N, CA, C and O atoms as a DFTB+ gen file, in Angstrom:
728 C
 N C O
     1  1      54.335     -36.027      19.293
     2  2      52.967     -36.470      19.457
     3  2      52.474     -35.728      20.967
     4  3      52.749     -36.317      22.012
     5  1      51.790     -34.505      21.003
     6  2      51.676     -33.878      22.133
     7  2      49.966     -33.601      21.983
     8  3      49.617     -32.651      21.281
     9  1      49.112     -34.294      22.532
    10  2      47.740     -34.221      22.324
    11  2      47.068     -32.707      23.269
    12  3      47.481     -32.394      24.386
    13  1      46.237     -32.121      22.680
    14  2      45.924     -31.141      23.681
    15  2      45.227     -31.275      24.897
    16  3      45.275     -30.515      25.864
    17  1      44.371     -32.631      24.720
    18  2      43.721     -33.505      25.714
    19  2      44.501     -34.423      26.260
    20  3      45.656     -34.643      25.896
    21  1      43.852     -35.064      27.251
    22  2      44.411     -36.566      27.445
    23  2      44.313     -37.612      26.282
    24  3      45.203     -38.409      25.988
    25  1      43.470     -37.526      25.854
    26  2      43.113     -38.273      24.515
    27  2      42.958     -37.405      23.427
    28  3      42.542     -36.298      23.768
    29  1      43.173     -37.559      22.145
    30  2      42.957     -37.035      21.106
    31  2      42.406     -37.427      19.788
    32  3      42.413     -38.646      19.616
    33  1      41.870     -36.634      18.689
    34  2      41.684     -37.106      17.544
    35  2      42.731     -37.522      16.481
    36  3      42.465     -38.304      15.569
    37  1      43.954     -36.939      16.665
    38  2      44.912     -36.955      15.871
    39  2      45.946     -37.896      16.420
    40  3      46.279     -37.915      17.605
    41  1      46.537     -38.846      15.278
    42  2      47.345     -39.802      15.767
    43  2      48.409     -40.430      14.528
    44  3      48.096     -40.388      13.338
    45  1      49.410     -40.879      14.912
    46  2      50.143     -41.291      13.695
    47  2      50.097     -43.067      13.661
    48  3      49.819     -43.722      14.665
    49  1      50.352     -43.550      12.612
    50  2      50.242     -44.808      12.270
    51  2      51.711     -45.598      11.440
    52  3      52.371     -45.247      10.462
    53  1      51.783     -46.519      12.153
    54  2      53.221     -47.433      11.422
    55  2      52.967     -48.665      11.372
    56  3      52.479     -49.323      12.292
    57  1      53.350     -49.151      10.050
    58  2      53.218     -50.904       9.807
    59  2      54.555     -51.120       9.079
    60  3      55.085     -50.181       8.484
    61  1      55.175     -52.496       9.123
    62  2      56.015     -52.489       8.472
    63  2      55.664     -53.853       7.438
    64  3      55.527     -54.890       8.087
    65  1      55.540     -53.969       6.326
    66  2      55.022     -55.519       5.588
    67  2      56.023     -55.628       4.538
    68  3      56.230     -54.710       3.745
    69  1      56.677     -56.789       4.518
    70  2      57.827     -57.256       3.924
    71  2      58.931     -56.293       4.026
    72  3      59.376     -56.000       5.136
    73  1      59.429     -55.755       2.897
    74  2      60.376     -54.725       2.660
    75  2      59.977     -53.328       2.659
    76  3      60.788     -52.423       2.461
    77  1      58.742     -53.139       2.876
    78  2      57.951     -51.829       2.794
    79  2      57.422     -51.361       4.282
    80  3      56.865     -52.074       5.117
    81  1      57.782     -49.840       4.389
    82  2      57.219     -49.476       5.736
    83  2      55.876     -48.337       5.361
    84  3      55.994     -47.436       4.530
    85  1      54.830     -48.556       6.023
    86  2      53.535     -48.171       5.757
    87  2      53.623     -46.943       6.964
    88  3      54.143     -47.191       8.051
    89  1      53.100     -45.709       6.668
    90  2      52.929     -44.787       7.653
    91  2      52.088     -43.768       7.117
    92  3      51.998     -43.437       5.935
    93  1      51.232     -43.111       8.504
    94  2      50.639     -42.066       8.233
    95  2      50.269     -41.236       9.405
    96  3      50.388     -41.679      10.547
    97  1      49.767     -39.892       9.122
    98  2      49.632     -38.952      10.022
    99  2      48.322     -38.789       9.728
   100  3      48.038     -38.856       8.532
   101  1      47.170     -38.529      10.746
   102  2      45.969     -38.804      10.881
   103  2      45.072     -37.853      11.634
   104  3      45.086     -37.911      12.863
   105  1      44.304     -36.994      11.028
   106  2      43.529     -36.285      11.886
   107  2      42.073     -36.646      11.954
   108  3      41.558     -36.580      10.838
   109  1      41.197     -37.028      12.961
   110  2      40.028     -37.368      13.062
   111  2      39.310     -36.271      13.547
   112  3      39.858     -35.373      14.186
   113  1      38.139     -36.287      13.288
   114  2      37.016     -34.912      13.772
   115  2      36.979     -35.152      15.223
   116  3      37.050     -36.285      15.700
   117  1      36.887     -34.275      15.793
   118  2      36.280     -34.139      17.113
   119  2      37.927     -33.813      18.222
   120  3      39.117     -33.645      17.952
   121  1      37.236     -33.851      19.298
   122  2      38.382     -33.632      20.435
   123  2      37.818     -34.348      21.661
   124  3      36.639     -34.546      21.954
   125  1      39.072     -34.734      22.387
   126  2      38.802     -35.467      23.680
   127  2      38.267     -36.842      23.354
   128  3      38.539     -37.517      22.362
   129  1      37.397     -37.166      24.433
   130  2      36.908     -38.454      23.928
   131  2      36.116     -38.937      22.672
   132  3      36.085     -40.076      22.206
   133  1      35.384     -37.633      22.163
   134  2      34.906     -38.240      20.850
   135  2      35.842     -38.326      19.847
   136  3      35.634     -39.174      18.979
   137  1      36.849     -37.626      19.766
   138  2      37.882     -37.639      18.708
   139  2      38.719     -38.906      18.745
   140  3      39.294     -39.418      17.785
   141  1      38.692     -39.422      20.262
   142  2      39.791     -40.554      20.461
   143  2      38.700     -41.614      19.973
   144  3      39.220     -42.647      19.550
   145  1      37.438     -41.595      19.940
   146  2      36.623     -42.805      19.777
   147  2      36.828     -42.984      18.345
   148  3      37.109     -44.105      17.922
   149  1      36.695     -41.797      17.405
   150  2      36.662     -41.858      16.039
   151  2      38.009     -42.435      15.491
   152  3      38.066     -43.029      14.415
   153  1      39.050     -42.231      16.272
   154  2      40.536     -42.423      15.957
   155  2      40.701     -43.997      15.897
   156  3      41.388     -44.614      15.085
   157  1      39.920     -44.528      16.938
   158  2      39.814     -46.155      17.078
   159  2      39.048     -46.726      16.144
   160  3      39.337     -47.845      15.720
   161  1      37.961     -46.037      15.690
   162  2      37.073     -46.737      14.284
   163  2      38.010     -46.546      13.375
   164  3      38.370     -47.582      12.817
   165  1      38.646     -45.347      12.960
   166  2      39.472     -45.056      11.669
   167  2      40.717     -45.939      11.763
   168  3      41.110     -46.501      10.740
   169  1      41.419     -46.110      13.020
   170  2      42.884     -46.929      12.922
   171  2      42.330     -48.336      12.567
   172  3      42.960     -49.015      11.756
   173  1      41.249     -48.789      13.095
   174  2      40.832     -50.229      12.814
   175  2      40.321     -50.625      11.375
   176  3      40.476     -51.778      10.973
   177  1      39.666     -49.587      10.547
   178  2      39.586     -49.421       9.503
   179  2      40.557     -49.641       8.535
   180  3      40.436     -50.490       7.652
   181  1      41.843     -48.656       8.714
   182  2      42.926     -48.885       8.088
   183  2      43.758     -49.980       8.051
   184  3      44.398     -50.418       7.095
   185  1      43.672     -50.460       9.410
   186  2      44.642     -51.951       9.737
   187  2      43.678     -52.920       8.891
   188  3      44.243     -53.807       8.252
   189  1      42.412     -52.846       8.832
   190  2      41.797     -53.896       7.751
   191  2      42.077     -53.777       6.580
   192  3      42.417     -54.722       5.868
   193  1      41.963     -52.459       6.166
   194  2      42.125     -52.346       4.450
   195  2      43.495     -52.423       4.178
   196  3      43.663     -52.373       2.959
   197  1      44.664     -52.534       4.865
   198  2      45.890     -52.956       4.738
   199  2      46.180     -54.272       4.491
   200  3      46.850     -54.848       3.635
   201  1      45.289     -54.744       5.770
   202  2      45.442     -56.497       5.691
   203  2      44.726     -57.026       4.477
   204  3      45.274     -57.938       3.859
   205  1      43.483     -56.529       4.033
   206  2      42.518     -56.893       3.135
   207  2      43.357     -56.757       1.636
   208  3      43.112     -57.570       0.744
   209  1      44.277     -55.756       1.457
   210  2      44.791     -55.133       0.200
   211  2      46.141     -55.186       0.249
   212  3      46.714     -54.205      -0.224
   213  1      46.909     -56.185       0.753
   214  2      48.016     -56.250       0.853
   215  2      48.869     -55.872      -0.422
   216  3      48.563     -56.478      -1.449
   217  1      49.925     -54.930      -0.500
   218  2      50.413     -54.814      -1.682
   219  2      49.712     -53.459      -2.501
   220  3      50.274     -52.841      -3.405
   221  1      48.497     -53.197      -2.012
   222  2      47.901     -52.181      -3.024
   223  2      48.420     -50.963      -2.821
   224  3      48.995     -50.656      -1.777
   225  1      48.225     -50.059      -3.965
   226  2      48.545     -48.583      -3.763
   227  2      47.977     -48.002      -2.890
   228  3      46.935     -48.504      -2.469
   229  1      48.455     -46.764      -2.323
   230  2      48.013     -46.020      -1.072
   231  2      46.428     -45.691      -1.433
   232  3      45.505     -45.912      -0.649
   233  1      46.262     -45.077      -2.870
   234  2      44.879     -44.589      -3.175
   235  2      43.998     -45.699      -2.832
   236  3      43.175     -45.248      -2.036
   237  1      43.750     -47.078      -3.077
   238  2      43.259     -47.895      -3.128
   239  2      43.000     -48.160      -1.593
   240  3      41.858     -48.283      -1.148
   241  1      44.178     -48.240      -0.787
   242  2      43.939     -48.286       0.724
   243  2      42.880     -47.196       1.209
   244  3      41.869     -47.444       1.866
   245  1      43.229     -46.151       0.838
   246  2      42.225     -44.953       1.305
   247  2      40.738     -45.105       0.820
   248  3      39.767     -44.730       1.477
   249  1      40.683     -45.722      -0.453
   250  2      39.378     -45.868      -0.753
   251  2      39.005     -47.073       0.201
   252  3      38.084     -46.788       0.967
   253  1      39.455     -48.217       0.318
   254  2      38.774     -49.290       1.191
   255  2      38.508     -48.792       2.636
   256  3      37.547     -49.012       3.372
   257  1      39.653     -48.045       2.839
   258  2      39.405     -47.526       4.584
   259  2      38.033     -46.727       4.592
   260  3      37.222     -46.950       5.491
   261  1      37.764     -45.786       3.585
   262  2      36.635     -45.110       3.313
   263  2      35.468     -45.972       3.582
   264  3      34.689     -45.846       4.527
   265  1      35.430     -46.881       2.632
   266  2      34.189     -47.878       2.573
   267  2      33.805     -48.419       4.283
   268  3      32.706     -48.323       4.830
   269  1      35.005     -48.961       4.842
   270  2      35.100     -49.449       6.089
   271  2      34.375     -48.386       7.019
   272  3      33.226     -48.562       7.425
   273  1      35.008     -47.461       7.270
   274  2      34.435     -46.428       8.393
   275  2      32.902     -45.890       7.940
   276  3      32.046     -45.496       8.732
   277  1      32.750     -45.979       6.324
   278  2      31.222     -45.483       6.453
   279  2      30.194     -46.846       6.864
   280  3      29.104     -46.673       7.408
   281  1      30.722     -48.178       6.518
   282  2      30.153     -49.162       6.683
   283  2      29.920     -49.499       8.593
   284  3      28.957     -50.104       9.064
   285  1      30.969     -48.970       9.315
   286  2      30.963     -49.055      10.441
   287  2      29.801     -48.179      11.308
   288  3      29.210     -48.448      12.354
   289  1      29.743     -47.072      10.453
   290  2      28.587     -45.985      11.126
   291  2      27.261     -46.506      10.660
   292  3      26.283     -46.381      11.397
   293  1      27.186     -46.937       9.782
   294  2      25.951     -47.369       8.958
   295  2      25.303     -48.481       9.574
   296  3      24.087     -48.533       9.763
   297  1      26.377     -49.649       9.984
   298  2      25.849     -50.719      11.113
   299  2      25.399     -50.319      12.452
   300  3      24.529     -50.899      13.101
   301  1      26.142     -49.159      12.853
   302  2      25.713     -48.800      14.120
   303  2      24.554     -47.825      14.234
   304  3      24.368     -47.089      15.203
   305  1      23.771     -47.894      13.115
   306  2      22.938     -46.841      12.824
   307  2      23.143     -45.496      13.442
   308  3      22.323     -45.038      14.238
   309  1      24.245     -44.847      13.079
   310  2      24.790     -43.656      13.379
   311  2      24.928     -42.837      12.280
   312  3      25.766     -43.292      11.501
   313  1      24.457     -41.862      11.938
   314  2      24.691     -41.063      10.750
   315  2      26.062     -40.345      10.782
   316  3      26.196     -39.450      11.617
   317  1      27.158     -40.662       9.908
   318  2      28.356     -40.182       9.807
   319  2      28.559     -38.874       9.413
   320  3      28.571     -38.600       8.213
   321  1      28.757     -37.841      10.448
   322  2      28.998     -36.583      10.169
   323  2      30.485     -36.239      10.385
   324  3      31.049     -35.191      10.070
   325  1      31.034     -37.377      11.012
   326  2      32.537     -37.062      11.006
   327  2      33.158     -37.944      10.207
   328  3      32.508     -38.661       9.447
   329  1      34.663     -38.000      10.293
   330  2      35.757     -38.446       9.424
   331  2      37.325     -38.146       9.678
   332  3      37.794     -37.681      10.717
   333  1      37.872     -38.425       8.784
   334  2      39.424     -38.123       9.017
   335  2      39.906     -37.725       7.680
   336  3      39.450     -38.058       6.586
   337  1      41.153     -36.767       8.019
   338  2      41.967     -36.411       6.981
   339  2      43.109     -37.280       7.368
   340  3      43.312     -37.625       8.532
   341  1      43.853     -37.625       6.350
   342  2      44.874     -38.462       6.313
   343  2      45.995     -38.319       5.002
   344  3      45.676     -38.080       3.837
   345  1      47.262     -38.512       5.471
   346  2      48.321     -38.295       4.745
   347  2      48.958     -39.722       4.803
   348  3      49.464     -40.042       5.878
   349  1      48.997     -40.738       3.630
   350  2      49.212     -42.233       3.879
   351  2      50.397     -42.319       2.797
   352  3      50.266     -41.901       1.646
   353  1      51.699     -42.975       3.357
   354  2      52.749     -43.405       2.571
   355  2      52.845     -44.858       2.589
   356  3      52.305     -45.616       3.394
   357  1      53.658     -45.182       1.528
   358  2      54.313     -46.497       1.353
   359  2      55.693     -46.362       0.910
   360  3      55.958     -46.067      -0.255
   361  1      56.654     -46.583       1.871
   362  2      57.892     -46.395       1.662
   363  2      58.718     -47.801       1.159
   364  3      58.457     -48.878       1.697
   365  1      59.624     -47.703       0.198
   366  2      60.715     -48.717       0.004
   367  2      62.083     -48.359       0.434
   368  3      62.885     -47.945      -0.403
   369  1      62.374     -48.474       1.552
   370  2      63.728     -47.815       1.654
   371  2      65.032     -48.007       0.758
   372  3      65.947     -47.199       0.597
   373  1      64.874     -49.390       0.170
   374  2      66.063     -50.117      -0.569
   375  2      65.767     -49.524      -1.886
   376  3      66.781     -49.439      -2.580
   377  1      64.659     -49.076      -2.459
   378  2      64.650     -48.766      -3.763
   379  2      64.575     -47.396      -3.785
   380  3      64.996     -46.817      -4.787
   381  1      63.920     -46.492      -2.472
   382  2      63.930     -45.324      -2.464
   383  2      62.757     -44.889      -3.079
   384  3      62.650     -43.737      -3.497
   385  1      61.862     -45.726      -3.169
   386  2      60.661     -45.452      -4.040
   387  2      59.346     -45.126      -3.023
   388  3      58.809     -46.102      -2.499
   389  1      58.872     -43.922      -2.765
   390  2      57.913     -43.462      -2.094
   391  2      56.377     -43.319      -2.803
   392  3      56.308     -42.700      -3.865
   393  1      55.171     -43.885      -2.221
   394  2      53.952     -43.537      -2.687
   395  2      53.034     -43.051      -1.779
   396  3      52.975     -43.394      -0.598
   397  1      52.410     -42.355      -2.260
   398  2      51.446     -41.439      -1.370
   399  2      50.176     -41.332      -1.881
   400  3      50.069     -41.283      -3.106
   401  1      49.017     -41.276      -1.073
   402  2      47.843     -40.734      -1.144
   403  2      47.572     -40.062      -0.214
   404  3      48.119     -40.401       0.836
   405  1      46.598     -38.792      -0.159
   406  2      46.088     -38.170       1.008
   407  2      44.518     -37.864       0.799
   408  3      43.997     -37.756      -0.312
   409  1      43.982     -37.764       1.772
   410  2      42.569     -37.174       2.035
   411  2      42.737     -35.548       2.696
   412  3      42.880     -35.406       3.910
   413  1      42.713     -34.772       2.082
   414  2      42.817     -33.622       2.147
   415  2      44.346     -33.230       2.768
   416  3      44.806     -32.189       2.299
   417  1      44.996     -33.771       3.536
   418  2      46.229     -33.525       3.967
   419  2      47.296     -34.136       2.781
   420  3      47.270     -35.176       2.123
   421  1      48.369     -32.837       2.832
   422  2      49.308     -33.251       1.957
   423  2      50.832     -34.082       2.153
   424  3      50.877     -34.419       3.336
   425  1      51.632     -34.369       1.696
   426  2      53.179     -34.705       1.695
   427  2      53.860     -33.556       1.517
   428  3      53.548     -32.822       0.579
   429  1      54.850     -33.233       2.347
   430  2      55.753     -32.473       2.171
   431  2      57.207     -33.086       1.929
   432  3      57.565     -33.870       2.808
   433  1      58.089     -32.864       0.904
   434  2      59.328     -33.029       1.189
   435  2      60.037     -32.299       1.154
   436  3      59.835     -31.534       0.211
   437  1      61.124     -31.995       1.900
   438  2      62.309     -30.960       1.775
   439  2      63.391     -31.567       1.278
   440  3      63.997     -32.481       1.837
   441  1      63.705     -30.991       0.042
   442  2      65.194     -31.248      -0.532
   443  2      66.243     -30.459      -0.078
   444  3      66.472     -29.298      -0.416
   445  1      67.052     -31.346       0.936
   446  2      68.247     -30.573       1.535
   447  2      69.168     -29.936       0.610
   448  3      69.511     -28.765       0.768
   449  1      69.611     -30.711      -0.419
   450  2      70.751     -30.086      -1.290
   451  2      70.092     -28.881      -1.892
   452  3      70.799     -27.917      -2.185
   453  1      68.839     -28.853      -2.094
   454  2      68.240     -27.609      -2.817
   455  2      67.715     -26.639      -1.889
   456  3      67.587     -25.440      -2.135
   457  1      67.397     -27.260      -0.732
   458  2      66.951     -26.223       0.114
   459  2      65.626     -25.564      -0.048
   460  3      65.242     -24.464       0.350
   461  1      64.911     -26.655      -0.846
   462  2      63.597     -26.067      -1.079
   463  2      62.352     -27.394      -0.911
   464  3      62.633     -28.589      -0.819
   465  1      61.115     -26.873      -0.903
   466  2      60.282     -27.746      -0.787
   467  2      59.479     -28.199      -1.742
   468  3      59.031     -27.375      -2.539
   469  1      59.135     -29.554      -1.867
   470  2      57.856     -30.132      -2.810
   471  2      56.991     -30.431      -2.308
   472  3      57.230     -31.225      -1.399
   473  1      55.748     -30.123      -2.468
   474  2      54.497     -30.614      -2.147
   475  2      53.537     -31.380      -2.859
   476  3      53.084     -30.827      -3.861
   477  1      53.047     -32.693      -2.547
   478  2      51.995     -33.288      -2.990
   479  2      50.734     -33.276      -2.385
   480  3      50.403     -33.826      -1.334
   481  1      49.958     -32.491      -3.267
   482  2      48.434     -32.392      -2.393
   483  2      47.826     -33.936      -2.164
   484  3      48.092     -34.964      -2.786
   485  1      47.120     -33.768      -1.299
   486  2      45.679     -34.957      -1.177
   487  2      44.529     -34.435      -1.847
   488  3      44.332     -33.276      -2.213
   489  1      43.719     -35.546      -1.972
   490  2      42.551     -35.189      -2.747
   491  2      41.657     -34.402      -1.784
   492  3      41.570     -34.703      -0.594
   493  1      40.935     -33.288      -2.395
   494  2      39.950     -32.786      -1.745
   495  2      38.727     -33.463      -1.038
   496  3      37.599     -33.279      -1.495
   497  1      38.878     -34.042      -0.214
   498  2      37.871     -35.092       0.192
   499  2      38.380     -35.708       1.439
   500  3      39.579     -35.971       1.528
   501  1      37.473     -35.983       2.511
   502  2      37.974     -36.640       3.585
   503  2      37.371     -38.349       3.505
   504  3      36.783     -38.906       2.578
   505  1      37.716     -38.800       4.642
   506  2      37.501     -40.164       4.849
   507  2      36.302     -40.127       5.263
   508  3      36.448     -39.569       6.350
   509  1      34.971     -40.382       5.127
   510  2      33.709     -40.713       5.547
   511  2      32.680     -39.753       4.654
   512  3      33.207     -39.020       3.817
   513  1      31.547     -39.734       4.769
   514  2      30.309     -39.258       3.857
   515  2      31.026     -37.870       3.136
   516  3      31.644     -36.932       3.641
   517  1      30.743     -38.108       2.070
   518  2      31.239     -37.064       1.198
   519  2      30.179     -36.895      -0.065
   520  3      29.691     -37.932      -0.514
   521  1      29.840     -35.744      -0.598
   522  2      28.832     -35.799      -1.779
   523  2      29.291     -36.043      -2.921
   524  3      28.559     -36.676      -3.682
   525  1      30.646     -35.617      -3.396
   526  2      30.925     -35.801      -4.570
   527  2      32.378     -36.627      -4.687
   528  3      33.385     -36.069      -5.125
   529  1      32.367     -37.906      -4.281
   530  2      33.364     -38.704      -3.942
   531  2      33.764     -39.482      -5.245
   532  3      33.072     -40.036      -6.100
   533  1      35.343     -39.306      -5.078
   534  2      36.140     -39.624      -6.144
   535  2      37.118     -40.824      -5.920
   536  3      37.234     -41.096      -4.725
   537  1      37.763     -41.516      -6.661
   538  2      38.546     -42.401      -6.131
   539  2      39.967     -41.826      -5.719
   540  3      40.411     -41.061      -6.575
   541  1      40.682     -41.986      -4.755
   542  2      41.626     -41.548      -4.142
   543  2      42.940     -41.661      -5.102
   544  3      43.301     -42.737      -5.578
   545  1      43.581     -40.482      -5.319
   546  2      45.001     -40.744      -6.403
   547  2      45.927     -40.988      -5.649
   548  3      46.144     -40.430      -4.574
   549  1      46.574     -41.876      -6.170
   550  2      48.266     -42.568      -5.619
   551  2      49.009     -41.674      -6.426
   552  3      48.596     -41.283      -7.517
   553  1      50.326     -41.262      -5.822
   554  2      51.293     -40.589      -6.562
   555  2      52.506     -41.716      -6.030
   556  3      52.514     -42.332      -4.964
   557  1      53.508     -41.766      -7.134
   558  2      54.612     -42.364      -6.856
   559  2      55.830     -41.894      -7.229
   560  3      56.032     -41.673      -8.423
   561  1      56.845     -41.664      -6.263
   562  2      58.277     -40.893      -6.558
   563  2      59.284     -41.517      -6.070
   564  3      59.238     -42.173      -5.030
   565  1      60.515     -41.329      -6.948
   566  2      61.693     -41.879      -6.323
   567  2      62.213     -40.595      -5.776
   568  3      62.188     -39.534      -6.401
   569  1      62.707     -40.760      -4.516
   570  2      63.780     -39.726      -3.674
   571  2      64.731     -40.357      -3.257
   572  3      64.707     -41.555      -2.975
   573  1      65.715     -39.587      -3.169
   574  2      66.804     -39.963      -2.422
   575  2      67.526     -39.539      -1.174
   576  3      66.947     -38.645      -0.557
   577  1      68.515     -39.917      -0.722
   578  2      69.079     -39.409       0.801
   579  2      68.929     -38.126       1.182
   580  3      68.774     -37.828       2.366
   581  1      68.957     -37.305       0.281
   582  2      68.957     -35.803       0.434
   583  2      67.250     -35.320       0.470
   584  3      66.778     -34.328      -0.086
   585  1      66.677     -36.117       1.113
   586  2      65.278     -35.643       0.955
   587  2      64.342     -36.014       2.424
   588  3      64.188     -37.185       2.770
   589  1      63.907     -35.149       3.011
   590  2      62.872     -35.417       4.269
   591  2      61.577     -35.595       4.042
   592  3      61.032     -35.119       3.046
   593  1      61.043     -36.195       4.804
   594  2      59.566     -36.847       4.571
   595  2      58.725     -36.319       5.698
   596  3      58.983     -36.754       6.821
   597  1      57.767     -35.451       5.561
   598  2      57.131     -34.660       6.548
   599  2      55.186     -35.086       6.380
   600  3      54.474     -34.672       5.465
   601  1      54.829     -35.786       7.282
   602  2      53.463     -35.800       7.403
   603  2      52.950     -35.160       8.491
   604  3      53.711     -35.074       9.454
   605  1      51.845     -34.682       8.593
   606  2      51.343     -34.057       9.619
   607  2      49.885     -33.893       9.798
   608  3      49.277     -34.216       8.777
   609  1      49.133     -33.498      10.759
   610  2      47.684     -32.878      11.170
   611  2      47.779     -31.762      10.897
   612  3      48.785     -31.365      10.309
   613  1      46.877     -31.012      11.202
   614  2      46.667     -29.529      11.499
   615  2      46.980     -28.962      12.644
   616  3      46.994     -27.753      12.876
   617  1      47.305     -30.077      13.570
   618  2      47.114     -29.350      14.908
   619  2      48.317     -28.625      15.307
   620  3      48.242     -27.928      16.320
   621  1      49.553     -28.694      14.578
   622  2      50.524     -27.856      14.757
   623  2      50.603     -26.697      14.163
   624  3      51.264     -25.871      14.792
   625  1      50.113     -26.307      13.066
   626  2      49.819     -25.279      12.454
   627  2      48.633     -24.411      13.052
   628  3      48.573     -23.207      12.802
   629  1      47.724     -25.022      13.819
   630  2      46.680     -24.296      14.257
   631  2      47.113     -23.781      15.477
   632  3      46.417     -22.979      16.101
   633  1      48.356     -24.224      15.933
   634  2      48.411     -23.324      17.425
   635  2      48.652     -21.813      17.469
   636  3      49.194     -21.208      16.544
   637  1      48.243     -21.271      18.532
   638  2      48.416     -19.805      18.826
   639  2      49.769     -19.683      19.418
   640  3      50.333     -20.600      20.014
   641  1      50.267     -18.475      19.217
   642  2      51.561     -18.119      19.828
   643  2      52.406     -16.950      19.260
   644  3      51.881     -16.014      18.657
   645  1      53.775     -17.050      19.488
   646  2      54.439     -16.139      19.038
   647  2      54.331     -14.559      19.661
   648  3      53.724     -14.257      20.689
   649  1      54.922     -13.825      18.957
   650  2      54.881     -12.208      19.479
   651  2      53.509     -11.894      19.425
   652  3      52.885     -11.532      20.422
   653  1      52.931     -12.035      18.125
   654  2      51.758     -11.603      18.000
   655  2      50.454     -12.498      18.470
   656  3      49.348     -11.957      18.473
   657  1      50.572     -13.589      18.785
   658  2      49.422     -14.294      19.330
   659  2      48.700     -14.985      18.137
   660  3      47.574     -15.391      18.425
   661  1      49.051     -15.176      17.036
   662  2      48.604     -15.560      15.909
   663  2      48.836     -16.963      15.694
   664  3      49.851     -17.458      16.183
   665  1      47.981     -17.724      14.985
   666  2      48.408     -19.132      14.327
   667  2      49.336     -19.118      13.794
   668  3      49.704     -18.072      13.258
   669  1      50.099     -20.287      13.724
   670  2      51.511     -20.544      12.897
   671  2      51.317     -20.875      11.369
   672  3      52.092     -20.704      10.428
   673  1      50.532     -21.199      11.393
   674  2      49.995     -21.497       9.921
   675  2      51.225     -22.319       8.955
   676  3      52.365     -22.478       9.392
   677  1      50.835     -22.754       7.725
   678  2      51.912     -23.439       7.083
   679  2      53.242     -22.813       6.675
   680  3      54.270     -23.488       6.615
   681  1      53.205     -21.577       6.410
   682  2      54.279     -20.912       6.367
   683  2      55.317     -20.920       7.664
   684  3      56.528     -21.062       7.496
   685  1      54.795     -20.775       8.802
   686  2      55.344     -20.748       9.611
   687  2      55.752     -22.000      10.166
   688  3      56.658     -21.967      10.998
   689  1      55.334     -22.907       9.909
   690  2      55.374     -24.339      10.213
   691  2      56.335     -24.661       9.485
   692  3      57.222     -25.325      10.024
   693  1      56.474     -24.316       8.084
   694  2      57.650     -24.757       7.312
   695  2      58.990     -23.867       7.531
   696  3      60.092     -24.305       7.199
   697  1      58.826     -22.674       8.073
   698  2      60.099     -21.901       8.497
   699  2      60.706     -22.667       9.649
   700  3      61.899     -22.946       9.773
   701  1      59.687     -22.979      10.501
   702  2      60.174     -24.024      11.716
   703  2      61.117     -25.171      11.244
   704  3      62.294     -25.311      11.576
   705  1      60.404     -25.956      10.422
   706  2      61.018     -27.078      10.105
   707  2      62.197     -26.825       9.308
   708  3      63.121     -27.637       9.365
   709  1      62.275     -25.881       8.629
   710  2      63.829     -25.507       7.882
   711  2      64.691     -25.387       9.196
   712  3      65.670     -26.125       9.302
   713  1      64.417     -24.599      10.089
   714  2      65.288     -24.334      10.731
   715  2      66.117     -25.402      11.581
   716  3      67.275     -25.337      11.991
   717  1      65.152     -26.411      11.714
   718  2      65.817     -27.796      12.317
   719  2      66.825     -28.493      11.296
   720  3      67.353     -29.543      11.661
   721  1      67.089     -28.033      10.188
   722  2      67.689     -28.670       9.325
   723  2      68.955     -28.113       9.065
   724  3      69.657     -28.628       8.194
   725  1      69.422     -26.936       9.823
   726  2      70.533     -26.373       9.475
   727  2      71.531     -27.134      10.395
   728  3      72.733     -26.870      10.354
């Protein structure tokens, strides 16, 4: 976690509830102080949704988080032009069951033995106002010891650098991650 400014709109979130671990990578719109304020509102909404819907599947958590974020901005008489992209997981380490839902952001799984990627896409909608709202999709899968889980915002992929001074993008990001597993 290396924000561009002192404060950021990107953050990670982790909670343990019973024998499950809940975790997310979140990208709120805005940079600096506006992004950080959006992060506080969104983190609070996510905390409240998880508390209210204990045991719910990830899609239900994102649906409720969305309702809370919209209600927060409406209560403050602010038009919500901002929102967040999120990759959210519920992990059961004993059963090796992983549940995922995403608002734009995907889940990447690196299969160590096969040396290949599995991608689970998030829904094509953010947390926040959106014209064609659908319920968030929940995905459930069993994964073993030979799998690494990656959640991320677009912050790393959008960095400029290298010999050509171009963005890293997802292909370069995957190559970088693969090089760390050798």
